[in-house]
C-alpha positions as CSV (number, residue, x, y, z in Angstrom):
1,D,-0.1,-0.1,-0.1
2,L,1.3,3.4,-1.2
3,E,0.4,5.4,1.8
4,Q,1.5,3.2,4.5
5,L,5.0,2.7,2.7
6,Y,4.9,7.2,2.5
7,A,3.8,7.1,6.2
8,A,6.6,4.8,6.5
9,L,9.2,7.2,4.6
10,L,8.0,10.2,6.3
11,E,7.9,8.5,10.2
12,R,12.0,7.9,9.1
13,K,12.5,11.9,7.8
14,L,12.7,10.4,4.4
15,I,10.4,12.3,2.6
16,T,8.8,15.6,3.7
17,P,4.8,16.1,4.8
18,W,5.1,18.0,1.3
19,Q,6.9,15.1,-0.8
20,R,4.2,12.7,0.8
21,S,1.4,14.6,-0.5
22,M,2.8,14.9,-4.2
23,L,3.7,11.2,-4.2
24,L,0.0,10.5,-3.3
25,Q,-1.0,12.7,-6.1
26,G,1.0,10.7,-8.3
27,K,3.9,13.5,-9.0
28,L,7.0,11.6,-9.0
29,K,9.1,14.2,-10.7
30,G,10.4,17.5,-9.4
31,F,11.9,17.2,-6.0
32,C,15.5,17.9,-7.0
33,H,17.3,20.4,-9.7
34,G,20.5,20.9,-9.9
35,H,22.3,20.8,-6.2
36,Y,18.6,21.2,-4.7
37,R,16.1,18.9,-2.9
38,F,12.9,20.4,-2.9
39,L,11.1,20.3,0.7
40,D,7.9,22.2,1.0
41,H,6.2,24.7,-1.5
42,L,6.2,28.0,0.1
43,G,3.8,30.2,-2.1
44,A,3.6,31.6,-5.9
45,G,2.5,34.9,-6.8
46,A,2.8,36.9,-10.0
47,M,6.7,36.2,-10.7
48,G,6.8,32.3,-10.0
49,A,6.5,30.2,-7.2
50,V,8.9,29.9,-4.2
51,F,10.2,26.5,-2.4
52,L,11.8,25.5,0.3
53,A,15.0,23.7,-1.0
54,E,18.1,22.1,0.3
55,H,21.5,22.1,-1.0
56,R,22.5,18.6,-1.3
57,A,26.1,18.5,-0.3
58,M,25.9,21.8,2.1
59,G,23.0,20.6,3.8
60,R,21.9,24.4,3.9
61,Q,18.3,25.1,3.1
62,V,17.4,28.2,1.1
63,A,14.4,29.7,-0.8
64,V,14.2,29.0,-4.4
65,K,11.9,30.7,-6.9
66,F,11.1,30.1,-10.3
67,L,10.5,32.4,-13.3
68,P,7.5,30.7,-15.4
69,P,8.4,29.9,-18.6
70,R,6.3,32.3,-20.2
71,L,7.9,35.3,-18.5
72,A,11.1,34.1,-18.9
73,R,10.8,35.0,-22.4
74,D,10.2,38.8,-21.5
75,A,13.2,40.8,-21.0
76,H,10.9,43.4,-18.6
77,S,10.0,40.1,-16.5
78,V,13.9,38.6,-16.1
79,Q,14.8,42.4,-15.0
80,R,12.6,42.8,-12.6
81,F,13.1,38.8,-11.3
82,L,16.8,39.6,-10.9
83,R,15.9,42.9,-9.0
84,E,14.0,41.3,-6.8
85,A,15.9,38.4,-5.8
86,E,18.9,41.0,-5.5
87,A,17.0,42.7,-3.0
88,I,16.1,39.4,-1.2
89,A,19.6,38.1,-1.3
90,A,20.4,41.7,0.5
91,L,18.6,40.4,3.5
92,N,20.4,37.4,4.2
Protein backbone atom coordinates (compact mmCIF):
# COMPACT_ATOMS: atom_id res chain seq x y z
CA ASP A 1 0.00 0.00 0.00
CA LEU A 2 1.54 3.30 -1.14
CA GLU A 3 0.00 5.30 1.69
CA GLN A 4 1.65 3.02 4.27
CA LEU A 5 4.97 3.18 2.41
CA TYR A 6 4.90 6.99 2.27
CA ALA A 7 3.87 7.16 5.94
CA ALA A 8 6.85 4.98 6.86
CA LEU A 9 9.20 7.13 4.78
CA LEU A 10 7.78 10.25 6.43
CA GLU A 11 8.18 8.74 9.90
CA ARG A 12 11.84 7.99 9.15
CA LYS A 13 12.29 11.56 7.85
CA LEU A 14 13.24 10.30 4.40
CA ILE A 15 10.55 12.47 2.83
CA THR A 16 8.76 15.62 3.96
CA PRO A 17 4.99 16.06 4.38
CA TRP A 18 4.92 18.08 1.12
CA GLN A 19 6.79 15.35 -0.75
CA ARG A 20 4.38 12.75 0.64
CA SER A 21 1.45 14.85 -0.54
CA MET A 22 2.93 15.14 -4.03
CA LEU A 23 3.64 11.41 -4.19
CA LEU A 24 0.08 10.59 -3.14
CA GLN A 25 -1.11 12.78 -6.03
CA GLY A 26 1.02 10.71 -8.41
CA LYS A 27 3.65 13.41 -8.90
CA LEU A 28 6.89 11.47 -8.96
CA LYS A 29 9.21 14.07 -10.52
CA GLY A 30 10.42 17.54 -9.61
CA PHE A 31 11.82 16.91 -6.15
CA CYS A 32 15.37 17.87 -7.20
CA HIS A 33 16.91 20.45 -9.48
CA GLY A 34 20.64 20.84 -9.81
CA HIS A 35 22.18 20.73 -6.34
CA TYR A 36 18.85 21.31 -4.59
CA ARG A 37 16.28 18.93 -3.09
CA PHE A 38 12.85 20.50 -2.68
CA LEU A 39 11.28 20.11 0.76
CA ASP A 40 8.15 22.26 0.61
CA HIS A 41 6.14 24.63 -1.55
CA LEU A 42 6.13 28.01 0.18
CA GLY A 43 3.94 29.96 -2.17
CA ALA A 44 3.32 31.35 -5.62
CA GLY A 45 2.62 34.72 -7.12
CA ALA A 46 2.73 36.62 -10.36
CA MET A 47 6.49 36.22 -10.64
CA GLY A 48 6.68 32.48 -9.99
CA ALA A 49 6.65 29.75 -7.38
CA VAL A 50 8.82 29.63 -4.25
CA PHE A 51 10.06 26.41 -2.68
CA LEU A 52 11.99 25.54 0.45
CA ALA A 53 15.00 23.60 -0.75
CA GLU A 54 18.12 22.06 0.71
CA HIS A 55 21.52 22.14 -0.97
CA ARG A 56 22.32 18.43 -1.20
CA ALA A 57 26.06 18.75 -0.56
CA MET A 58 26.06 21.58 1.98
CA GLY A 59 22.82 20.76 3.81
CA ARG A 60 21.86 24.46 3.82
CA GLN A 61 18.20 25.37 3.45
CA VAL A 62 17.27 28.17 1.06
CA ALA A 63 14.24 29.56 -0.72
CA VAL A 64 14.30 28.89 -4.47
CA LYS A 65 12.06 30.83 -6.81
CA PHE A 66 11.24 29.82 -10.37
CA LEU A 67 10.20 32.24 -13.05
CA PRO A 68 7.43 30.74 -15.21
CA PRO A 69 8.54 29.96 -18.81
CA ARG A 70 6.04 32.44 -20.27
CA LEU A 71 7.71 35.27 -18.28
CA ALA A 72 11.25 34.04 -18.95
CA ARG A 73 10.78 35.07 -22.60
CA ASP A 74 10.00 38.68 -21.60
CA ALA A 75 13.09 40.83 -20.94
CA HIS A 76 11.18 43.22 -18.64
CA SER A 77 9.94 40.33 -16.49
CA VAL A 78 13.43 38.81 -16.28
CA GLN A 79 14.89 42.15 -15.14
CA ARG A 80 12.14 42.54 -12.52
CA PHE A 81 12.76 38.98 -11.32
CA LEU A 82 16.51 39.64 -11.01
CA ARG A 83 15.95 42.93 -9.11
CA GLU A 84 13.64 41.11 -6.71
CA ALA A 85 16.22 38.35 -6.20
CA GLU A 86 18.96 40.90 -5.50
CA ALA A 87 16.76 42.71 -2.96
CA ILE A 88 15.95 39.46 -1.17
CA ALA A 89 19.58 38.31 -1.21
CA ALA A 90 20.62 41.56 0.47
CA LEU A 91 18.47 40.61 3.48
CA ASN A 92 20.57 37.58 4.35
